C-alpha positions as CSV (number, residue, x, y, z in Angstrom):
1,X,119.5,96.5,111.4
2,X,117.9,97.8,108.2
3,X,117.6,101.6,108.4
4,X,114.5,103.3,106.7
5,X,114.4,106.8,105.5
6,X,110.8,108.0,105.3
7,X,109.8,110.7,102.7
8,X,106.4,112.1,103.7
9,X,105.4,112.0,107.4
10,X,101.6,112.4,107.0
11,X,98.8,109.9,107.7
12,X,100.1,107.1,105.6
13,X,103.7,107.8,106.6
14,X,102.8,107.5,110.2
15,X,101.1,104.1,109.5
16,X,104.3,102.9,108.0
17,X,106.2,104.1,111.1
18,X,103.9,102.1,113.4
19,X,104.3,99.0,111.3
20,X,108.0,99.2,110.8
21,X,108.2,99.4,114.7
22,X,106.7,95.9,114.8
23,X,109.4,94.4,112.5
24,X,112.5,92.7,113.9
25,X,115.7,94.3,112.8
26,X,114.3,97.4,111.2
27,X,114.0,101.0,112.3
28,X,113.2,104.4,110.9
29,X,116.4,106.5,111.2
30,X,115.3,109.5,109.2
31,X,112.1,111.4,108.5
32,X,111.5,114.2,105.9
33,X,108.4,116.4,105.5
34,X,108.0,120.1,104.9
35,X,105.0,120.3,107.3
36,X,106.5,121.0,110.8
37,X,103.4,119.6,112.6
38,X,103.3,116.4,110.7
39,X,107.0,115.9,111.1
40,X,106.8,116.4,114.8
41,X,104.0,114.0,115.2
42,X,105.7,111.4,113.1
43,X,108.9,111.8,115.1
44,X,106.9,111.3,118.3
45,X,105.4,108.1,117.0
46,X,108.8,106.9,115.9
47,X,110.2,107.4,119.4
48,X,112.2,110.5,118.9
49,X,115.5,108.9,117.8
50,X,115.3,109.6,114.1
51,X,116.8,112.7,112.4
52,X,114.2,115.0,111.0
53,X,114.5,117.0,107.8
54,X,112.2,119.6,106.2
55,X,113.7,118.7,102.8
56,X,114.0,115.0,101.8
57,X,117.0,115.8,99.5
58,X,119.0,116.8,102.6
59,X,118.0,113.5,104.2
60,X,119.3,111.6,101.2
61,X,122.5,113.7,101.1
62,X,123.1,112.8,104.8
63,X,123.2,109.1,103.7
64,X,121.7,107.7,106.9
65,X,119.5,105.0,105.4
66,X,119.6,101.6,103.7
67,X,116.2,101.9,102.1
68,X,113.8,104.7,101.2
69,X,110.0,104.7,101.7
70,X,108.0,107.3,99.7
71,X,104.7,108.3,101.3
72,X,104.4,111.9,100.1
73,X,101.4,113.3,98.2
74,X,100.8,111.5,94.9
75,X,102.0,114.3,92.6
76,X,105.4,114.3,94.3
77,X,106.2,110.7,93.6
78,X,107.5,111.2,90.0
79,X,110.2,113.8,90.9
80,X,111.2,111.9,94.0
81,X,111.6,108.6,92.2
82,X,113.5,110.1,89.3
83,X,116.1,111.5,91.8
84,X,116.2,108.4,94.1
85,X,116.5,105.7,91.4
86,X,120.1,106.5,90.6
87,X,121.1,105.9,94.3
88,X,120.5,102.2,93.6
89,X,119.1,101.7,97.1
90,X,115.8,99.7,97.7
91,X,112.7,101.8,97.4
92,X,109.2,101.2,98.7
93,X,106.9,103.7,97.0
94,X,103.3,104.3,98.1
95,X,100.5,103.9,95.4
96,X,99.9,105.3,92.9
97,X,103.4,105.2,91.5
98,X,102.7,108.5,89.7
99,X,99.6,110.5,88.9
100,X,99.9,110.1,85.1
101,X,100.7,107.3,82.7
102,X,103.4,109.3,81.1
103,X,105.2,109.8,84.4
104,X,104.8,106.1,85.2
105,X,106.4,105.2,81.9
106,X,109.4,107.4,82.7
107,X,109.9,105.7,86.0
108,X,109.7,102.2,84.4
109,X,112.3,103.2,81.9
110,X,114.6,104.7,84.6
111,X,114.3,101.6,86.8
112,X,115.4,99.2,84.1
113,X,118.8,97.7,84.8
114,X,118.7,98.7,88.4
115,X,119.9,96.0,90.8
116,X,118.1,97.3,93.9
117,X,114.3,96.8,94.0
118,X,111.6,99.3,93.4
119,X,108.5,98.0,95.1
120,X,105.1,99.7,94.7
121,X,103.0,99.5,97.8
122,X,99.8,97.8,96.9
123,X,98.5,96.9,100.4
124,X,95.3,95.1,99.3
125,X,97.3,92.2,98.0
126,X,98.5,91.5,101.6
127,X,95.2,91.6,103.5
128,X,94.8,88.2,105.2
129,X,91.3,87.6,103.8
130,X,92.6,88.5,100.3
131,X,95.6,86.1,100.7
132,X,93.1,83.4,101.7
133,X,91.0,84.1,98.7
134,X,94.0,83.9,96.4
135,X,95.1,80.6,98.0
136,X,91.6,79.1,97.5
137,X,91.6,80.2,93.9
138,X,95.1,78.8,93.2
139,X,94.0,75.5,94.7
140,X,91.3,75.3,92.1
141,X,88.4,75.7,94.4
142,X,86.4,77.8,92.0
143,X,87.8,76.4,88.8
144,X,89.2,78.9,86.3
145,X,88.0,82.4,87.3
146,X,85.5,84.0,85.0
147,X,84.2,87.1,86.8
148,X,85.6,89.3,89.6
149,X,83.6,91.9,91.4
150,X,84.8,94.3,94.1
151,X,82.4,96.4,96.1
152,X,83.9,99.2,98.3
153,X,81.4,101.3,100.2
154,X,83.3,103.5,102.7
155,X,83.7,107.0,104.2
156,X,84.8,110.0,102.2
157,X,88.4,111.0,101.7
158,X,89.9,112.4,104.9
159,X,91.4,115.8,105.2
160,X,95.1,115.9,104.3
161,X,97.7,118.7,104.7
162,X,97.0,121.4,102.1
163,X,93.9,119.4,101.1
164,X,95.9,118.0,98.2
165,X,93.6,114.9,98.0
166,X,90.6,117.1,96.9
167,X,91.9,117.7,93.4
168,X,92.4,115.3,90.5
169,X,95.5,117.2,89.3
170,X,97.3,116.2,92.5
171,X,95.8,112.7,93.0
172,X,95.4,111.4,89.5
173,X,91.6,111.3,90.2
174,X,89.8,108.9,92.6
175,X,89.9,106.0,90.1
176,X,93.7,106.3,90.1
177,X,94.3,107.4,93.7
178,X,92.0,105.1,95.6
179,X,91.3,102.4,93.1
180,X,94.7,101.5,91.7
181,X,94.8,98.9,94.5
182,X,91.8,97.2,92.9
183,X,93.1,97.2,89.3
184,X,96.3,95.7,90.6
185,X,94.4,93.0,92.5
186,X,92.3,92.2,89.5
187,X,95.4,91.6,87.3
188,X,96.9,89.5,90.0
189,X,93.9,87.3,90.6
190,X,92.7,87.0,87.0
191,X,96.3,86.6,85.7
192,X,95.7,88.7,82.6
193,X,96.1,92.3,81.4
194,X,93.2,94.6,80.9
195,X,92.2,95.5,77.3
196,X,89.1,97.6,77.7
197,X,87.7,99.9,80.4
198,X,84.2,101.4,80.8
199,X,83.2,103.6,83.7
200,X,80.3,105.6,84.8
201,X,81.0,107.9,87.8
202,X,80.6,111.4,89.2
203,X,81.0,113.7,92.2
204,X,77.4,113.6,93.5
205,X,77.6,114.0,97.3
206,X,81.0,114.6,98.9
207,X,82.9,117.9,98.9
208,X,80.3,119.8,96.9
209,X,80.1,122.7,99.4
210,X,83.9,122.9,99.9
211,X,86.2,125.6,98.4
212,X,90.0,126.0,98.7
213,X,91.3,129.4,97.6
214,X,88.4,129.6,95.2
215,X,88.9,126.1,93.8
216,X,86.1,123.5,94.1
217,X,87.1,119.8,94.5
218,X,86.6,117.7,91.4
219,X,87.1,114.1,92.6
220,X,84.6,111.3,91.8
221,X,82.8,110.0,94.9
222,X,80.9,107.1,93.2
223,X,81.4,104.9,90.2
224,X,80.7,101.6,88.4
225,X,83.7,100.4,86.4
226,X,83.8,97.3,84.1
227,X,87.1,95.9,82.7
228,X,87.6,93.3,80.0
229,X,90.8,91.2,80.2
230,X,92.8,89.7,77.5
231,X,92.0,86.1,78.6
232,X,88.2,86.7,78.4
233,X,87.6,87.3,82.1
234,X,85.8,90.4,83.4
235,X,86.2,92.6,86.4
236,X,83.8,95.1,88.0
237,X,84.1,97.8,90.7
238,X,81.2,99.2,92.6
239,X,82.6,102.3,94.5
240,X,80.7,104.5,96.9
241,X,82.7,107.1,99.0
242,X,79.7,108.2,101.1
243,X,78.7,105.0,102.7
244,X,79.9,105.4,106.3
245,X,78.7,102.6,108.6
246,X,78.9,99.7,106.1
247,X,79.8,96.6,108.1
248,X,81.9,95.3,105.2
249,X,84.0,98.1,103.7
250,X,85.2,95.8,100.9
251,X,83.6,92.6,99.5
252,X,85.8,90.9,96.9
253,X,84.2,88.1,94.9
254,X,85.6,85.8,92.3
255,X,83.4,83.3,90.5
256,X,84.3,80.3,88.4
257,X,82.4,77.3,87.1
258,X,82.8,75.5,90.5
259,X,82.2,78.1,93.1
260,X,82.2,81.8,94.1
261,X,84.9,82.7,96.6
262,X,84.4,85.9,98.6
263,X,86.6,87.9,100.9
264,X,84.7,90.3,103.2
265,X,86.7,93.0,104.9
266,X,85.5,95.4,107.7
267,X,86.4,99.0,107.8
268,X,89.3,100.4,109.8
269,X,89.1,99.9,113.6
270,X,89.4,103.7,114.3
271,X,86.3,104.5,112.2
272,X,84.1,101.9,113.8
273,X,81.4,103.7,115.8
274,X,81.5,101.1,118.6
275,X,85.3,100.9,118.5
276,X,85.2,97.1,118.4
277,X,87.4,94.8,116.5
278,X,85.7,93.0,113.6
279,X,87.2,90.0,111.9
280,X,87.2,89.5,108.1
281,X,85.5,86.6,106.5
282,X,86.1,84.1,103.7
283,X,83.0,82.7,102.1
284,X,82.6,80.0,99.5
285,X,79.4,79.2,97.6
286,X,79.8,75.8,96.1
287,X,78.0,75.0,92.9
288,X,77.9,71.2,93.2
289,X,76.4,71.1,96.7
290,X,74.5,74.4,96.3
291,X,75.6,75.5,99.8
292,X,77.6,78.4,101.1
293,X,79.7,78.5,104.2
294,X,81.8,81.3,105.8
295,X,84.5,81.5,108.4
296,X,86.4,84.3,110.2
297,X,89.9,85.3,109.1
298,X,91.4,86.6,112.3
299,X,94.1,89.3,112.3
300,X,96.4,90.2,115.2
301,X,94.8,93.1,117.1
302,X,98.2,94.8,117.2
303,X,98.2,95.0,113.4
304,X,94.7,96.4,113.3
305,X,95.7,99.1,115.7
306,X,98.9,99.9,113.7
307,X,97.0,101.0,110.5
308,X,93.9,101.3,108.5
309,X,94.5,98.5,106.0
310,X,93.5,95.4,108.0
311,X,97.1,94.2,108.7
312,X,98.3,94.4,105.2
313,X,100.8,97.1,105.7
314,X,102.7,95.0,108.1
315,X,102.7,91.9,105.9
316,X,103.8,93.9,102.9
317,X,106.7,95.3,105.0
318,X,107.7,91.7,106.0
319,X,107.9,90.7,102.4
320,X,109.8,93.8,101.3
321,X,112.2,93.5,104.2
322,X,112.9,89.9,103.3
323,X,113.7,90.9,99.8
324,X,116.1,93.7,101.0
325,X,117.9,91.3,103.3
326,X,118.3,88.6,100.6
327,X,120.0,91.2,98.4
328,X,118.6,89.7,95.2
329,X,115.3,88.8,93.5
330,X,112.4,90.7,92.1
331,X,109.8,92.8,93.9
332,X,106.4,91.2,94.2
333,X,104.8,94.5,93.0
334,X,107.0,95.9,90.2
335,X,107.2,99.3,88.5
336,X,105.4,97.7,85.6
337,X,102.6,96.7,87.9
338,X,102.4,100.3,89.1
339,X,102.2,101.5,85.5
340,X,99.3,99.0,84.7
341,X,97.3,100.1,87.8
342,X,97.6,103.8,86.8
343,X,96.8,103.0,83.1
344,X,93.5,101.4,84.2
345,X,92.7,104.2,86.6
346,X,93.4,106.9,84.0
347,X,91.3,105.0,81.4
348,X,88.4,104.8,83.9
349,X,88.7,108.5,84.7
350,X,88.6,109.3,80.9
351,X,85.7,106.9,80.4
352,X,83.7,108.5,83.2
353,X,84.2,111.9,81.7
354,X,83.4,111.0,78.1
355,X,80.9,108.1,78.4
356,X,83.0,106.1,76.0
357,X,84.9,102.8,76.6
358,X,88.7,103.2,76.5
359,X,90.9,100.6,74.8
360,X,94.2,99.6,76.4
361,X,97.1,98.4,74.2
362,X,99.7,97.3,76.8
363,X,102.7,98.9,78.3
């Protein structure tokens, strides 16, 4: 039995609890969160057998766990990681790894030479339709990829404890907090590192009438972002955070000389106005035949009910747990991957503010 210690028992932490419950040979044995209401709800979802702590440091001192899972607010990740890394226990850390590039570099340096894995939770890699898209690409169906476009049209950011996700200082900014998934996915699919980022974005609709202790939210709610990669490929993100009701929350397209391959992902089940399960799709537009076909990519309904990331949280946990049990090997999403995703997001935030393209020079 692999025992998990959960640091952060809010919305994402509770999604992790529900998915860990679906794994064989794994259980959450300890929970830590300073918010009493969230801690109580997480304990209820866990089944009430875990020990609960208001301070995660007390949980670590109790030494009840084999692995740690960090799901606290973004700006808490750096300090938590810097204290947990010396324990040399496996760590699964929610994205973004940190809110700043500087803090990410410090984590990368601190993790060097560590035998236990530090895995950054990039759930989008593990969505079944995205896995299918990657498989089709690796089989050569599109030829060598040239262009990658991601469209995400979705609902606004939800309310979180303390409204921490309303402010760039705590999140890193929307293009870090929300979009680090997409920069990671582009690097994985295009198999190259970004060299240049240009973004146009603003806060035009959401949160404009909100105020928290006199502070007004400052997070981008729409943007176009273009990325040049070292191998000559290009990526583009079309983001809209006030598009409730879009049938496809994400459409991920990769085009090469032979075909365009597209993964189409519906929004979370709990936000569907009809409350009905929607299957994802994979679509291929073939250049030679000049025809397009699409088929459903089904996901176990139990996984759809367990979280808001189309089953990916469960599949990611499977892979992480397998690595923990093996006791050797490298994480599929490394600290360096976490650094790259924040570098691109921070560059996109800077570009959106200044109107200038931002050059990246590696890690």
